[in-house]
N, C-alpha and C positions, 0 to 999 in steps of 0.2 A: 598467493596472487597468481593469477593465470598470465604467463608471459607467452611472447612469440619466440619460440625457440628456432635457432638458425643451424642447420646442420652443415658443418664446413667440412668438405671434402678434403682428401689428402693434398691434392695439388694447392689448395687455398691456404692450407696450414703453411706451405713451404712459402708462398707469397707474402703471407701475415709475416713470416719471419725477416724475408728479404726485405720488405718494406720498412724495417727500420733502420737499413743501410742506405736505402735508396737516395736519401739526401746527401751521401757523401760520395756517391759515384755515378758518373754519368752513364756507365755501362748498364747499370741497373736502370736508369732512366729509359734506356733503349729498349730494355726488355719490358718494361712497363707500357711504353707506347705500342709496342708490338702485340701484346697480350692484355688488351684494353678490358676484355671480358672479366680478367682475373682482377683487374684494378676495382671493377665495379663489386666485386666479391669483398674486396676490403672495405670499401664504402658501406655495402648493406652490413657488414659485420659491425661497423662503428656506430651505424644508424640502430641497428638492434640493440647494441649495448646502450646507448642513449635513451632508446625506449625504454628499457628495462629501468633504466634511474627514474624516468618520467613515471612508469607505473608504480615505483615505489612511493613516490610523491602523492601519487592519487590515492595509494592504499593509506598512506598515513592520513591524507585528508578526510577518507571515509571513514576511519577509525576515529577520528576526532567527532565525525556528525552521528556516530552510533551513541554518543552519549545523550541520551533523550533529556536529562535533566538542563541541559544547555541549549534545548530548542526555544526559540522565542515564545513568549505568551501568545495566546489566541486574541485578536483585536476583533471587538464587535463590528460586525461585517458594514455597518454603514459609517463606523469611523476608519475603515480601510482607504488608503490613498487610491486604489483603484476602482473604489465603487462609484458608479456612475449615478449622481443625484437626480431625482426627478425636479421637475420646475418649481413644485409646490412643496419640495422636502421640508419637512420640519425636524431636525436632528433631536430635539430636547422633549418631545412629546412624551406623554407618560408612560407608554409601552417601552419606550428606549431607556428611560430610568430604570425600570426593572431588568431590562435585558441586560444594561452594562453592568448591574450589580450581579447578576448570574454568571456572567462572564469573569468578572473579576474573582468570584467566588471558586469557579472552575478552575483558573489559574493558579489560585492558592494551593488547591489541594491534588491538582493533576501530577505532580511529580511523586507525590506520595501514593499515588494508586498505580499509575502505570509506570512502574520501575523497569529497568533493565533485568532484573532477576526474574519479574513476574513475566516479562516478554519471552525471555529465553527459556523458560519453562513451558510456555505456551506454544513455542515455535517447534515444528519439527522440519528440519531441512529436506529437501528432495536431492535430485540427481545432481552430481557434482558436474558432469558433464553439461548439462543445460546451465548451471552457475558460470561454468567457464565460458561458454558461448555468449551468456548475456554480458560479462565482464568485457569480453573482446569487443562487443558492439559498443559498448560504452567508451571503450578506450580508443575508437575511430576518430579520424580527423579529416578535415579536408572541406573543399567546398561542395563536392557532390555526394557527401555522404547523407545518405537519409536518415531522418530521426528515428529513434527507438519508438516501436510500435507496441502500445499496450492495449489490450481489450478488457472490458469488465462485462460480466454478465450477473443478473441478480432480479430481484422481485420487488415488492412493494417496499420492503425496507431499503434496497439498495437504491431505490428513486428517491427516497427520503420523505416517505409518508409520516406525518407528524413532526417532521424534523424543521424547526425554525426557530432562530433567536428571537424573532418576534414575529407578527402575522404577515410581514410583506416578503420576507426572505425566500427566495427561489422563484419570484413571481415573473422575473425577466428570462427563465429559463436555465438558470444554474450556471450561468457563465462569471469566472472569476470569483470574488469574494461573495457574490449573490448565492452561490450554489451552497446548499445546505448537506445534501447527502455525503455520505463517506468518500465516494469516488471523486466528487468535485473538490471536497476538502484535502483529499491525497494529492491531487492535482496542484491545487493551490500551494500546499506544504512542499511538493518536489520543486516546483517553481522557486519559492522563497529559500528554500535550505540547500538543494543540489544544484539547480541550474545557477543560482546566484553565487554559489562556491566555486564551480569550476569554470563557468562561462564557456568559451570556445576552446578551452585546452583539452575538453573530452567531448563525447557525443552525448550530451546532457539533456537535449530536447527530446521531449516525448510528442507522437501523435497518439491522441487518447481515443479510443473508440469505445463510447458509452453505450453498449448495447442492452443493458437493463430495462426491463419493462414491467409493468404491473402483472402479479401472478405468474410470472415466468418461472417455469422448472426446467430440469434438464431435458426433458422431452421437446420443450420448445428451442432449446439452444440447439438440440440435435437437428431439429428440422432447419434451422437457420445455417448450419454449418457448411452444406454444399455451396451456397452462394458466396459465403465469407472467404471459403478455400480458393474458390474459382477467382474471386477478386484479387487476393494476394498472389496467387501462382501467374494469372495473366499478366499482372504488373511487376514481375520478377521480384517480388518482395517477399518478406517473411515476417511472421508475427513474433516478437520477442517474449511477450509475457501475457498470460491470459489470467485474469482474476474471477475464480467462480464463486458465486455467493448465492446458490439456489437452494440451500439445505431447507429453508424453512418450506419451500414450496413443494420440494420434492416427495415428503411425506414417506411412504413405503417404496417408491419407484426408485431403487437402487441401481437398476439395470440400466436405466437412461444415463445416471451419472458415470456408470463405468464407460458406456458407449462413447459417451463425449470425450472423456479422457482418453480412452484408445483411438478414436478416430483423428484428434487434434495431434496426438503424438505419432501417427502414422505419417500425417502431411507435414508437421513442423518438429521433426524429432529433437530440435536443439531448443525447444521453446522451454521457458520457466512457467511452469503452471502451479498457481498459488490457490488452494482451496480452503475458504473460510469454514469453521464451525461456528455457527453464531451462538450467543450466550443466552437465548430463551431458556425459560424454566425446564420445559421438556428435555432440553440438551444437557441443562446444567445436572439435573437430577437422573438423566439417562433413562427417561420414562418413554422411550421410543419403540419398545417391542422388537429389539434388535436392530433397529435400522441404523442407530448411529454407529453401533459396532461395525456393521457392513461398510458403512461410509468409510471410516478410518481404515478398514482393511483394505479397501479400493485404493485408497490414498498411498497406503504403504506399498501395495503391491505394483503400483506404477511408479512409485519412487518420487511422488509429486510433494512439492512444500505444503504444509498444513499450519494454519494460524488456528488454534483451538481457543477461542475465546470462551466456551464453555468450561473448558479446564482452568481458565484463568479466573473466571468466577467462582469456582470451585475453591481454589486455592484462597481467594479473598474470603471466602465464607468458613473455610473448613481448617486451613493448615494450621499446624501448631508451630510454624516458624515465627520467631520472635516479632518480626517486622509486621506480619499479617495480623497477629494477635495484638499488637499496639494499634492497629488501623481498626479492628473491631471495638476496642475499648474507646477510641476516639467517637466513632461513628456506631453507636451500638445499633443492632436491629435495621441496619442500613445497607443496601445494595449500592455498590460505588461504581462498578464498571458497567453494567447491563441491569436496568430494573427487573427484579424478580416476583413482583406482586401484581397480578392481573387486576389491579384498581386504580381509581383516581381518586383523590382526596381534596377536600376544601382546604383553605388556609389554616383553618383550626384543627385540622386532622381528622375531621369526619369523613368518613369513606362515601361515596356516591353508591347508592343502592340499586343503580340500572347502569346499563352500557351506555356510553355516551361517546359521540364521535366529534361534537362541536369544540368551540374554544371557550366560552364562558357558560357556565351551567346556571341557568335562571339569573344571569348578569353577574354572576361570581366567578373569579378565576378558579382553575383545578390545576392539580399539580400529580406527578408520579408519585404513588404511595412507597414510602419506606425506601426513598433514593435520595442520595446526597451527589450533588447538590441540589437543592428544591428548583425545579424546573417548571414553570409554567405552561401548560398545553397551549399552543399557538396556532394550530394547524387542525384541519378537519380529518380526522381518520380514526377508526376503531382500534382495538387490540393493542394496549399500551405497552405490552412486552415485546410483540412482534414488531412494533412501530414504536422503538424508544425516542427519547428526546435527542436534541443535537450533539449533546456531551458525549453520548454513547458514540455517535456518528465520529465525533472528532478523536476519541479512543480508537475506534477501528481504523481510521486514516493514518493515525500515527503507528498502529501496530503495523498495517501493510507497508508504510514507509520504512519503518525499522526494519522489516523482512527484507525488502528489496536492497537496502544498504547492506545487510548481513550477507546476502546472496553475493553481492559485488565483492565484498570483503572475502568471501570464501573463494 
């Protein structure tokens, strides 16, 4: 756990020794009054000691939060206490009956899929200096402390294309439980788990900067960086965490990704950068003509944190570890974390023979093929593996939250 270390000069050591006798002699009382600045050294030393004790408590709390099996179940967003119900709201309409059943099935299997072992194998931790800086910001207290600042970049996946527990989720702009995409689910999870656990004992409030946009690649992020950097520097602020999720759009343009990482680190050297490798089939099968290797080489060169969802999908599919074999026996021929089949199917298992972006095909509900839990398509978007269902977004959100907590613990 990073701590605020206090270098005690030789004179202070003498005073610290004398201070134990102070209560017994008036002579030392005179010395203490005469050298008030040395008294401040004593007070600061004790305050530092108390801070260390508080940090130990914080670390213990973070350690307990790292147990993902103890995280609360997902609540269907219209049943969430913070959901703003429209005037004509019917909570028990047919689509909500289906949606609640899907949420219940997801809650039943999620702890078997997204385990701490899988997460630890998929996460590659980055700079220790950045982790310590983030932890120190988290430990700050006081009325004038600015909240943590976390920015997200990404593309149509990151904005939540095809994501919806029902057909109306996300229509209010993704605020609170209405947000379906993983960044909004992450913000909701952080609030419910971290902010609620620590309150004002730490700096647990986050100012979220949702910068993702449709088809956004690293070159688009690069073009946006000057104004973002100027905004932070002109207000004497810093960016604490940057979540990069542009891999699907980057294609072979690895140079732009490298440029983004390099420029951000030049201007915010203490920042925690977390780069996501999505679990799309081409990444899982590494069918990218060397792009994925260059991507991870850049992440390793700059010592930034990586969440490798493609690796996690491969482990679930191929690993000979007993836990993964048991999952494959229970859910044969099924993707669990991220859909791996570029098809949609009807309820009877018949595959659609054409690309389809809508919600119901000829009036019939359609689902992601070979994916558990079975999730009905509720939003308009093509490419079912690039744009997976809400369950994948929840797995991604929980993976990022776990990574942030692990970074704090480091």
